[in-house]
DSSP file (Angstrom, degrees, kcal/mol; ACC not computed):
  #  RESIDUE AA STRUCTURE BP1 BP2  ACC     N-H-->O    O-->H-N    N-H-->O    O-->H-N    TCO  KAPPA ALPHA  PHI   PSI    X-CA   Y-CA   Z-CA
    1    1 A M              0   0    0      0, 0.0     2,-0.0     0, 0.0     0, 0.0   0.000 360.0 360.0 360.0 142.3   16.1   12.6    0.0
    2    2 A P        -     0   0    0      0, 0.0     2,-0.4     0, 0.0     0, 0.0  -0.333 360.0-125.8 -71.2 154.4   17.1    9.8   -2.3
    3    3 A V        -     0   0    0     -2,-0.0     2,-0.3     2,-0.0     0, 0.0  -0.857  25.0-151.5 -98.0 134.9   15.5    9.3   -5.7
    4    4 A R        -     0   0    0     -2,-0.4     2,-0.4    19,-0.0    19,-0.0  -0.782   6.8-155.5-109.2 152.7   14.0    5.8   -6.3
    5    5 A N        +     0   0    0     -2,-0.3    19,-0.5     2,-0.0     2,-0.3  -0.951  17.1 165.1-129.7 147.2   13.6    4.0   -9.6
    6    6 A A  E     -A   23   0A   0     -2,-0.4     2,-0.3    17,-0.1    17,-0.2  -0.961  14.6-161.2-148.4 158.3   11.4    1.3  -11.0
    7    7 A S  E     -A   22   0A   0     15,-2.8    15,-2.8    -2,-0.3     2,-0.4  -0.975   7.2-162.8-143.8 158.8   10.7    0.2  -14.5
    8    8 A A  E     -A   21   0A   0     -2,-0.3     2,-0.4    13,-0.2    13,-0.2  -0.997   1.7-166.4-139.7 142.6    8.2   -1.8  -16.5
    9    9 A Q  E     -A   20   0A   0     11,-1.9    11,-2.2    -2,-0.4     2,-0.4  -0.997   6.2-169.9-127.6 135.0    8.4   -3.3  -20.0
   10   10 A W  E     -A   19   0A   0     -2,-0.4     2,-0.4     9,-0.2     9,-0.2  -0.989   0.6-170.5-125.6 134.8    5.3   -4.6  -21.8
   11   11 A N  E     -A   18   0A   0      7,-2.7     7,-2.0    -2,-0.4     2,-0.1  -0.989  50.6  -2.9-126.8 124.4    5.4   -6.6  -25.1
   12   12 A G  S    S-     0   0    0     -2,-0.4     5,-0.1     5,-0.2    -2,-0.0  -0.419  96.1 -29.0 101.1-173.0    2.4   -7.4  -27.2
   13   13 A T     >  -     0   0    0     -2,-0.1     4,-2.2     1,-0.1    -2,-0.1  -0.231  62.8-104.4 -75.1 168.5   -1.3   -6.7  -27.0
   14   14 A L  T  4 S+     0   0    0      1,-0.2    18,-0.4     2,-0.2    -1,-0.1   0.939 119.1  40.8 -58.9 -47.5   -3.2   -6.4  -23.7
   15   15 A K  T  4 S+     0   0    0      1,-0.2    18,-0.2    17,-0.1    17,-0.2   0.912 130.3  23.6 -71.1 -44.3   -4.7   -9.8  -24.0
   16   16 A D  T  4 S+     0   0    0     16,-0.1    -1,-0.2    15,-0.1    -2,-0.2   0.517 103.8  95.2-103.8  -6.9   -1.8  -11.8  -25.3
   17   17 A G     <  -     0   0    0     -4,-2.2    15,-0.5    -5,-0.1     2,-0.3  -0.098  52.2-157.4 -79.9 179.3    1.2   -9.7  -24.1
   18   18 A K  E     -AB  11  31A   0     -7,-2.0    -7,-2.7    13,-0.1     2,-0.3  -0.981   5.1-161.4-153.2 160.1    3.3   -9.9  -21.1
   19   19 A G  E     -AB  10  30A   0     11,-2.8    11,-1.7    -2,-0.3     2,-0.4  -0.828  13.5-133.6-139.4 176.1    5.5   -7.6  -19.1
   20   20 A L  E     -AB   9  29A   0    -11,-2.2   -11,-1.9    -2,-0.3     2,-0.4  -0.994  13.0-157.7-137.8 126.8    8.3   -7.4  -16.6
   21   21 A L  E     -AB   8  28A   0      7,-3.2     7,-2.4    -2,-0.4     2,-0.4  -0.877  14.7-173.9-104.3 136.9    8.4   -5.2  -13.5
   22   22 A K  E     +AB   7  27A   0    -15,-2.8   -15,-2.8    -2,-0.4     2,-0.3  -0.996  16.9 143.5-135.4 135.5   11.7   -4.3  -12.0
   23   23 A F  E >   -AB   6  26A   0      3,-2.2     3,-3.2    -2,-0.4   -17,-0.1  -0.896  67.4 -32.2-163.5 144.4   12.8   -2.4   -8.8
   24   24 A A  T 3  S-     0   0    0    -19,-0.5    -1,-0.1     1,-0.3   -18,-0.0  -0.202 128.0 -21.6  45.1-122.3   15.6   -2.8   -6.3
   25   25 A D  T 3  S+     0   0    0     -3,-0.1     2,-0.4     2,-0.0    -1,-0.3   0.318 117.9 101.2 -95.9   8.1   16.3   -6.6   -6.1
   26   26 A Y  E <   +B   23   0A   0     -3,-3.2    -3,-2.2     2,-0.0     2,-0.3  -0.764  37.1 165.1 -97.9 137.7   12.8   -7.5   -7.5
   27   27 A E  E     +B   22   0A   0     -2,-0.4    -5,-0.2    -5,-0.2    -7,-0.0  -0.895  17.3 153.5-146.3 118.4   12.1   -8.6  -11.0
   28   28 A G  E     -B   21   0A   0     -7,-2.4    -7,-3.2    -2,-0.3     2,-0.1  -0.988  37.6-107.1-150.0 157.2    8.8  -10.3  -11.9
   29   29 A P  E     -B   20   0A   0      0, 0.0    13,-2.3     0, 0.0     2,-0.3  -0.388  25.7-173.3 -80.9 155.7    6.3  -10.9  -14.6
   30   30 A Y  E     +Bc  19  42A   0    -11,-1.7   -11,-2.8    11,-0.2     2,-0.3  -0.985   6.1 174.8-145.4 148.8    2.9   -9.4  -15.0
   31   31 A T  E  >  -B   18   0A   0     11,-0.5     4,-1.1    -2,-0.3     5,-0.2  -0.838  49.0 -95.5-140.3 174.0    0.1  -10.1  -17.5
   32   32 A Q  H  > S+     0   0    0    -15,-0.5     4,-2.9   -18,-0.4     5,-0.3   0.897 126.0  50.7 -59.9 -40.1   -3.4   -9.2  -18.3
   33   33 A A  H  > S+     0   0    0      1,-0.2     4,-1.8     2,-0.2     6,-0.5   0.887 107.3  51.4 -67.7 -39.4   -4.5  -12.3  -16.4
   34   34 A S  H  4 S+     0   0    0      6,-0.3    -1,-0.2     4,-0.2    -2,-0.2   0.724 118.6  39.9 -70.7 -18.1   -2.4  -11.5  -13.3
   35   35 A R  H  < S+     0   0    0     -4,-1.1    -2,-0.2    -3,-0.3    -1,-0.2   0.858 131.4  18.5 -94.9 -42.5   -4.0   -8.0  -13.3
   36   36 A F  H  < S+     0   0    0     -4,-2.9    -3,-0.2    -5,-0.2    -2,-0.2   0.410 131.5  12.3-116.4   1.3   -7.6   -8.6  -14.1
   37   37 A A  S  < S-     0   0    0     -4,-1.8     2,-0.5    -5,-0.3    -4,-0.1  -0.407 103.6 -61.0-143.0-139.4   -8.2  -12.3  -13.4
   38   38 A E  S    S+     0   0    0     -2,-0.2     2,-0.3     2,-0.0    -4,-0.2  -0.843  73.2 137.6-124.0  93.2   -6.2  -15.0  -11.6
   39   39 A G        -     0   0    0     -6,-0.5     2,-0.1    -2,-0.5    -8,-0.1  -0.858  56.9 -83.0-131.6 167.1   -2.9  -15.5  -13.4
   40   40 A D  S    S+     0   0    0     -2,-0.3    -6,-0.3   -10,-0.1    -9,-0.2  -0.383  89.2  36.7 -68.4 146.5    0.8  -16.0  -12.4
   41   41 A G  S    S-     0   0    0    -11,-0.1   -11,-0.2    -7,-0.1     2,-0.1  -0.515  85.1 -78.3 107.2-175.2    2.8  -12.9  -11.6
   42   42 A T  B     -c   30   0A   0    -13,-2.3   -11,-0.5    -2,-0.2    -8,-0.1  -0.310  34.2-145.8-109.4-166.3    2.1   -9.6   -9.9
   43   43 A N     >  -     0   0    0    -13,-0.1     4,-1.7    -2,-0.1     3,-0.4  -0.975  32.4 -99.8-159.1 162.8    0.3   -6.5  -11.0
   44   44 A P  H  > S+     0   0    0      0, 0.0     4,-2.3     0, 0.0     5,-0.2   0.841 118.6  57.7 -58.3 -33.7    0.6   -2.7  -10.4
   45   45 A E  H  > S+     0   0    0      2,-0.2     4,-2.5     1,-0.2     5,-0.1   0.888 104.2  50.8 -67.8 -37.6   -2.2   -2.8   -7.8
   46   46 A E  H  > S+     0   0    0     -3,-0.4     4,-2.7     2,-0.2    -1,-0.2   0.894 110.8  49.9 -63.1 -38.4   -0.4   -5.3   -5.6
   47   47 A L  H  X S+     0   0    0     -4,-1.7     4,-2.5     2,-0.2    -2,-0.2   0.884 109.0  51.3 -68.8 -37.7    2.6   -3.1   -5.8
   48   48 A V  H  X S+     0   0    0     -4,-2.3     4,-2.7     2,-0.2    -2,-0.2   0.924 111.6  49.1 -60.3 -44.4    0.5   -0.1   -4.8
   49   49 A G  H  X S+     0   0    0     -4,-2.5     4,-2.8     2,-0.2     5,-0.2   0.920 111.5  47.2 -62.5 -45.1   -0.8   -2.1   -1.9
   50   50 A A  H  X S+     0   0    0     -4,-2.7     4,-2.4     1,-0.2     5,-0.2   0.917 113.8  48.6 -62.6 -43.2    2.6   -3.2   -0.8
   51   51 A A  H  X S+     0   0    0     -4,-2.5     4,-2.5     2,-0.2    -2,-0.2   0.916 113.8  46.2 -62.9 -42.9    3.9    0.4   -1.0
   52   52 A H  H  X S+     0   0    0     -4,-2.7     4,-2.8     2,-0.2     5,-0.2   0.926 113.1  48.2 -68.5 -44.2    1.0    1.8    0.9
   53   53 A A  H  X S+     0   0    0     -4,-2.8     4,-2.2     1,-0.2    -2,-0.2   0.925 115.9  44.9 -61.4 -44.7    1.1   -0.9    3.7
   54   54 A G  H  X S+     0   0    0     -4,-2.4     4,-2.2    -5,-0.2    -2,-0.2   0.912 114.6  47.6 -65.7 -43.2    4.9   -0.4    4.1
   55   55 A C  H  X S+     0   0    0     -4,-2.5     4,-2.6    -5,-0.2     5,-0.2   0.935 113.1  47.7 -64.4 -48.2    4.6    3.4    4.0
   56   56 A F  H  X S+     0   0    0     -4,-2.8     4,-2.8     1,-0.2     5,-0.2   0.930 112.2  50.0 -59.3 -47.3    1.8    3.6    6.5
   57   57 A S  H  X S+     0   0    0     -4,-2.2     4,-2.1    -5,-0.2    -1,-0.2   0.917 113.7  44.8 -60.4 -45.0    3.5    1.1    8.9
   58   58 A M  H  X S+     0   0    0     -4,-2.2     4,-2.3     2,-0.2    -1,-0.2   0.895 113.9  49.5 -66.5 -39.8    6.8    3.1    8.8
   59   59 A F  H  X S+     0   0    0     -4,-2.6     4,-2.5     2,-0.2    -2,-0.2   0.909 110.5  50.1 -67.6 -41.3    5.0    6.5    9.2
   60   60 A L  H  X S+     0   0    0     -4,-2.8     4,-2.4    -5,-0.2     5,-0.2   0.923 111.0  50.0 -61.1 -43.8    3.0    5.2   12.2
   61   61 A S  H  X S+     0   0    0     -4,-2.1     4,-3.0    -5,-0.2     5,-0.2   0.904 109.9  50.9 -59.9 -42.6    6.2    3.9   13.8
   62   62 A A  H  X S+     0   0    0     -4,-2.3     4,-2.3     2,-0.2    -2,-0.2   0.916 110.4  48.6 -63.3 -43.5    7.9    7.3   13.2
   63   63 A L  H  X S+     0   0    0     -4,-2.5     4,-0.8     2,-0.2    -2,-0.2   0.935 115.7  43.5 -62.1 -46.2    5.0    9.2   14.8
   64   64 A L  H ><>S+     0   0    0     -4,-2.4     5,-2.5     1,-0.2     3,-0.8   0.919 113.8  50.4 -65.5 -44.4    4.9    6.8   17.9
   65   65 A S  H ><5S+     0   0    0     -4,-3.0     3,-2.1     1,-0.2    -1,-0.2   0.873 102.7  60.5 -62.6 -38.0    8.7    6.8   18.2
   66   66 A A  H 3<5S+     0   0    0     -4,-2.3    -1,-0.2     1,-0.3    -2,-0.2   0.779 107.2  46.8 -61.3 -25.9    8.8   10.6   18.1
   67   67 A D  T <<5S-     0   0    0     -3,-0.8    -1,-0.3    -4,-0.8    -2,-0.2   0.087 124.8-103.7-103.6  21.4    6.6   10.7   21.2
   68   68 A N  T < 5S+     0   0    0     -3,-2.1     2,-0.3     1,-0.2    -3,-0.2   0.722  74.5 139.1  65.9  26.2    8.8    8.0   23.0
   69   69 A F      < -     0   0    0     -5,-2.5    -1,-0.2    -6,-0.1    35,-0.1  -0.730  51.4-128.9 -92.3 153.0    6.4    5.1   22.5
   70   70 A N  E     -D  103   0B   0     33,-1.1    33,-2.7    -2,-0.3     2,-0.9  -0.858  13.2-155.5-107.8 102.0    8.0    1.7   21.6
   71   71 A P  E     -D  102   0B   0      0, 0.0    31,-0.2     0, 0.0     3,-0.2  -0.653  13.1-179.7 -75.7 107.6    6.4    0.1   18.5
   72   72 A L  E     -     0   0B   0     29,-2.1     2,-0.3    -2,-0.9    30,-0.2   0.890  69.0 -11.1 -75.3 -40.3    7.2   -3.6   18.9
   73   73 A S  E     -D  101   0B   0     28,-1.7    28,-2.8     2,-0.0     2,-0.4  -0.955  53.7-171.0-160.0 143.2    5.4   -4.6   15.7
   74   74 A I  E     -D  100   0B   0     -2,-0.3     2,-0.5    26,-0.2    26,-0.2  -0.963  10.4-176.8-135.5 116.4    3.1   -3.0   13.1
   75   75 A E  E     -D   99   0B   0     24,-2.9    24,-2.7    -2,-0.4     2,-0.4  -0.969   5.8-177.7-118.2 123.5    1.6   -5.2   10.5
   76   76 A T  E     -D   98   0B   0     -2,-0.5     2,-0.5    22,-0.2    22,-0.2  -0.975  12.3-163.4-126.6 132.8   -0.6   -3.6    7.8
   77   77 A K  E     -D   97   0B   0     20,-2.5    20,-2.7    -2,-0.4     2,-0.5  -0.949   9.6-157.5-110.2 132.3   -2.5   -5.2    5.0
   78   78 A A  E     -D   96   0B   0     -2,-0.5     2,-0.6    18,-0.2    18,-0.2  -0.948   2.5-163.7-111.5 128.3   -3.6   -3.0    2.1
   79   79 A T  E     -D   95   0B   0     16,-2.7    16,-2.5    -2,-0.5     2,-0.6  -0.958   8.4-154.1-112.0 121.1   -6.5   -4.1   -0.1
   80   80 A I  E     -D   94   0B   0     -2,-0.6     2,-0.5    14,-0.2    14,-0.2  -0.843   7.4-157.5 -99.9 122.2   -6.8   -2.3   -3.4
   81   81 A H  E     -D   93   0B   0     12,-2.7    11,-2.5    -2,-0.6    12,-1.0  -0.851  10.7-171.8-103.8 132.3  -10.3   -2.2   -4.8
   82   82 A M  E     +D   91   0B   0     -2,-0.5     2,-0.3     9,-0.3     9,-0.2  -0.888  12.8 158.9-121.9 153.6  -10.9   -1.6   -8.5
   83   83 A D  E     -D   90   0B   0      7,-2.3     7,-2.9    -2,-0.3     2,-0.4  -0.822  36.6-101.3-148.6-172.6  -13.9   -1.0  -10.7
   84   84 A K  E     +D   89   0B   0     -2,-0.3     2,-0.2     5,-0.3    -2,-0.0  -0.929  29.1 179.7-120.0 145.9  -14.5    0.5  -14.1
   85   85 A D        -     0   0    0      3,-2.3     5,-0.0    -2,-0.4     3,-0.0  -0.572  56.5 -72.4-122.4-164.9  -15.7    3.9  -15.2
   86   86 A D  S    S+     0   0    0      1,-0.2    -2,-0.0    -2,-0.2     0, 0.0   0.653 133.4  46.5 -69.4 -13.1  -16.2    5.4  -18.6
   87   87 A I  S    S-     0   0    0      1,-0.4    -1,-0.2     0, 0.0    -3,-0.0   0.801 119.9 -96.6 -93.2 -36.0  -12.5    5.7  -19.2
   88   88 A G  S    S+     0   0    0      2,-0.0    -3,-2.3    -3,-0.0    -1,-0.4  -0.987  73.9   3.7 151.2-158.4  -11.5    2.2  -18.0
   89   89 A P  E     -D   84   0B   0      0, 0.0     2,-0.3     0, 0.0    -5,-0.3  -0.258  63.5-180.0 -60.7 146.2  -10.3    0.4  -14.9
   90   90 A K  E     -D   83   0B   0     -7,-2.9    -7,-2.3    -3,-0.0     2,-0.6  -0.993  34.8-118.3-150.6 137.3   -9.9    2.6  -11.8
   91   91 A I  E     -D   82   0B   0     -2,-0.3    -9,-0.3    -9,-0.2     3,-0.1  -0.695  32.2-178.3 -73.3 120.8   -8.8    2.2   -8.2
   92   92 A T  E     -     0   0B   0    -11,-2.5    39,-0.9    -2,-0.6     2,-0.3   0.831  57.1 -18.4 -93.8 -36.8  -11.9    3.1   -6.2
   93   93 A H  E     -De  81 131B   0    -12,-1.0   -12,-2.7    37,-0.2     2,-0.4  -0.988  51.8-134.6-164.8 164.2  -10.6    2.8   -2.7
   94   94 A I  E     -De  80 132B   0     37,-2.4    39,-3.0    -2,-0.3     2,-0.5  -0.989  12.6-154.6-127.4 131.6   -8.0    1.3   -0.5
   95   95 A D  E     -De  79 133B   0    -16,-2.5   -16,-2.7    -2,-0.4     2,-0.5  -0.935   7.1-162.6-106.7 124.9   -8.6   -0.5    2.8
   96   96 A L  E     -De  78 134B   0     37,-3.2    39,-2.5    -2,-0.5     2,-0.5  -0.930   3.9-170.8-105.0 127.7   -5.7   -0.5    5.3
   97   97 A D  E     -De  77 135B   0    -20,-2.7   -20,-2.5    -2,-0.5     2,-0.4  -0.955  11.8-175.3-121.0 109.7   -6.0   -3.1    8.1
   98   98 A C  E     -De  76 136B   0     37,-3.1    39,-2.7    -2,-0.5     2,-0.4  -0.885  15.7-175.4-115.1 135.4   -3.4   -2.6   10.8
   99   99 A K  E     +De  75 137B   0    -24,-2.7   -24,-2.9    -2,-0.4     2,-0.4  -0.999  19.9 177.7-125.5 126.3   -2.5   -4.7   13.8
  100  100 A A  E     -De  74 138B   0     37,-2.6    39,-3.6    -2,-0.4     2,-0.6  -0.970  30.4-153.3-137.8 145.8    0.1   -3.3   16.2
  101  101 A K  E     +D   73   0B   0    -28,-2.8   -29,-2.1    -2,-0.4   -28,-1.7  -0.973  29.4 170.8-112.9 114.5    1.8   -4.0   19.4
  102  102 A I  E >   -D   71   0B   0     -2,-0.6     3,-0.5   -31,-0.2     2,-0.4  -0.990  29.1-130.1-129.6 127.7    2.9   -0.8   21.0
  103  103 A E  E 3  S+D   70   0B   0    -33,-2.7   -33,-1.1    -2,-0.4     3,-0.1  -0.629  84.7   0.8 -78.2 130.2    4.3   -0.4   24.5
  104  104 A G  T 3  S+     0   0    0     -2,-0.4     2,-0.4     1,-0.2    -1,-0.2   0.368  95.2 116.9  85.6  -3.6    2.8    2.3   26.7
  105  105 A V    <   -     0   0    0     -3,-0.5    -1,-0.2   -35,-0.1    -3,-0.1  -0.800  54.2-137.8-102.4 141.4    0.1    3.7   24.4
  106  106 A D     >  -     0   0    0     -2,-0.4     4,-2.6    -3,-0.1     5,-0.2  -0.465  29.1-102.6 -90.1 169.2   -3.6    3.5   25.1
  107  107 A E  H  > S+     0   0    0      1,-0.2     4,-2.4     2,-0.2     5,-0.2   0.890 118.2  50.2 -58.8 -45.3   -6.3    2.7   22.6
  108  108 A S  H  > S+     0   0    0      1,-0.2     4,-1.8     2,-0.2    -1,-0.2   0.926 113.6  44.5 -62.9 -45.9   -7.5    6.3   22.1
  109  109 A A  H  > S+     0   0    0      1,-0.2     4,-2.6     2,-0.2    -1,-0.2   0.905 111.5  54.4 -65.1 -40.5   -4.0    7.7   21.5
  110  110 A F  H  X S+     0   0    0     -4,-2.6     4,-2.8     1,-0.2    -2,-0.2   0.922 107.0  50.4 -59.1 -44.9   -3.2    4.7   19.2
  111  111 A Q  H  X S+     0   0    0     -4,-2.4     4,-2.5     1,-0.2    -1,-0.2   0.884 109.9  51.3 -61.4 -38.4   -6.3    5.5   17.0
  112  112 A D  H  X S+     0   0    0     -4,-1.8     4,-2.2     2,-0.2    -2,-0.2   0.930 111.7  46.4 -63.7 -45.1   -5.2    9.1   16.8
  113  113 A Y  H  X S+     0   0    0     -4,-2.6     4,-2.5     2,-0.2    -2,-0.2   0.922 113.0  49.7 -62.0 -44.1   -1.7    8.1   15.7
  114  114 A A  H  X S+     0   0    0     -4,-2.8     4,-2.5     1,-0.2    -2,-0.2   0.904 111.0  49.3 -63.1 -42.0   -3.1    5.6   13.2
  115  115 A T  H  X S+     0   0    0     -4,-2.5     4,-2.0     2,-0.2    -1,-0.2   0.903 111.5  49.3 -64.0 -40.8   -5.5    8.2   11.7
  116  116 A K  H  X S+     0   0    0     -4,-2.2     4,-2.1     2,-0.2    -2,-0.2   0.901 111.4  49.2 -65.3 -40.2   -2.7   10.7   11.4
  117  117 A A  H  X S+     0   0    0     -4,-2.5     4,-2.2     2,-0.2    -2,-0.2   0.908 109.4  52.4 -64.9 -41.3   -0.4    8.1    9.7
  118  118 A K  H  < S+     0   0    0     -4,-2.5    -1,-0.2     1,-0.2    -2,-0.2   0.904 115.3  41.5 -60.3 -41.0   -3.3    7.2    7.3
  119  119 A K  H  < S+     0   0    0     -4,-2.0    -1,-0.2    -5,-0.2    -2,-0.2   0.837 125.2  31.8 -75.1 -33.5   -3.7   10.9    6.3
  120  120 A N  H  < S+     0   0    0     -4,-2.1    -2,-0.2    -5,-0.2    -3,-0.2   0.511  78.3 113.6-114.8  -5.5   -0.1   11.9    6.1
  121  121 A C  S  X S-     0   0    0     -4,-2.2     4,-2.4    -5,-0.2     3,-0.3  -0.404  77.3-112.3 -65.1 150.3    2.1    9.0    5.0
  122  122 A P  H  > S+     0   0    0      0, 0.0     4,-1.9     0, 0.0    -1,-0.1   0.825 115.6  50.0 -55.5 -36.0    3.6    9.8    1.5
  123  123 A I  H  > S+     0   0    0      2,-0.2     4,-1.9     1,-0.2   -71,-0.1   0.908 110.2  49.9 -72.4 -39.2    1.6    7.1   -0.3
  124  124 A S  H  4 S+     0   0    0     -3,-0.3     6,-0.2     1,-0.2    -1,-0.2   0.910 111.1  50.5 -60.4 -40.8   -1.7    8.3    1.3
  125  125 A R  H >< S+     0   0    0     -4,-2.4     3,-1.3     1,-0.2    -2,-0.2   0.871 106.5  54.7 -66.1 -35.5   -0.8   11.8    0.2
  126  126 A L  H 3< S+     0   0    0     -4,-1.9     3,-0.3     1,-0.3    -1,-0.2   0.892 113.9  41.6 -61.4 -39.1   -0.1   10.6   -3.3
  127  127 A Y  T >< S+     0   0    0     -4,-1.9     3,-2.5     1,-0.2    -1,-0.3  -0.131  74.6 137.3-100.0  36.5   -3.6    9.0   -3.4
  128  128 A A  T <   +     0   0    0     -3,-1.3    -1,-0.2     1,-0.3    -2,-0.1   0.753  69.8  54.7 -57.2 -27.8   -5.3   12.0   -1.7
  129  129 A G  T 3  S+     0   0    0     -3,-0.3     2,-0.4    -4,-0.1    -1,-0.3   0.474  95.7  84.8 -84.8  -1.3   -8.2   11.8   -4.2
  130  130 A T  S <  S-     0   0    0     -3,-2.5     2,-0.3    -6,-0.2   -37,-0.2  -0.818  88.2-109.9-104.1 139.9   -8.9    8.2   -3.4
  131  131 A E  E     -e   93   0B   0    -39,-0.9   -37,-2.4    -2,-0.4     2,-0.5  -0.509  34.7-167.8 -66.0 127.2  -11.0    6.9   -0.5
  132  132 A I  E     -e   94   0B   0     -2,-0.3     2,-0.3   -39,-0.2   -37,-0.2  -0.978   0.4-164.5-121.9 117.8   -8.7    5.3    2.1
  133  133 A N  E     -e   95   0B   0    -39,-3.0   -37,-3.2    -2,-0.5     2,-0.4  -0.800   5.4-157.8-102.3 144.2  -10.4    3.3    4.9
  134  134 A L  E     -e   96   0B   0     -2,-0.3     2,-0.5   -39,-0.2   -37,-0.2  -0.982  18.3-179.4-129.0 132.3   -8.5    2.3    8.1
  135  135 A K  E     -e   97   0B   0    -39,-2.5   -37,-3.1    -2,-0.4     2,-0.5  -0.976  18.3-176.8-121.8 113.4   -9.1   -0.4   10.6
  136  136 A A  E     -e   98   0B   0     -2,-0.5     2,-0.5   -39,-0.2   -37,-0.2  -0.949   5.1-171.4-119.1 128.7   -6.4   -0.2   13.3
  137  137 A Q  E     -e   99   0B   0    -39,-2.7   -37,-2.6    -2,-0.5     2,-0.6  -0.973  14.3-148.5-123.8 124.3   -6.2   -2.7   16.1
  138  138 A L  E      e  100   0B   0     -2,-0.5   -37,-0.2   -39,-0.2   -31,-0.1  -0.816 360.0 360.0 -89.6 121.6   -3.9   -2.4   19.1
  139  139 A L              0   0    0    -39,-3.6   -38,-0.2    -2,-0.6    -1,-0.1   0.430 360.0 360.0 -91.6 360.0   -2.9   -5.8   20.3
């Protein structure tokens, strides 16, 4: 399996500093405001969400394809929820909202595949200690 790389650079204090996130062909800024308020740029939680949505969608497609179903489209939105504990900010749970068009699969089987993908995609496994909620809709 290939090894993937990403990097981050941060300059300055939390409040006044700024950073740069880099991976593949992406390079973008992040700041305290883009992470904890409404500011320009991205943040690590958005990247976690994008990674989780992409991973879940691909894993669901792989499960369905392995059983000869044809996934026409799988669209997943990940919502990352944060709160604070006695240490600081913490991801408390992740909501996955999936809408899929699959040829030949019934609703019950689709829900089983979606549940299996939620449990077993690599990003879900990485966040095994975090509550992951799934809403899966077969279109």
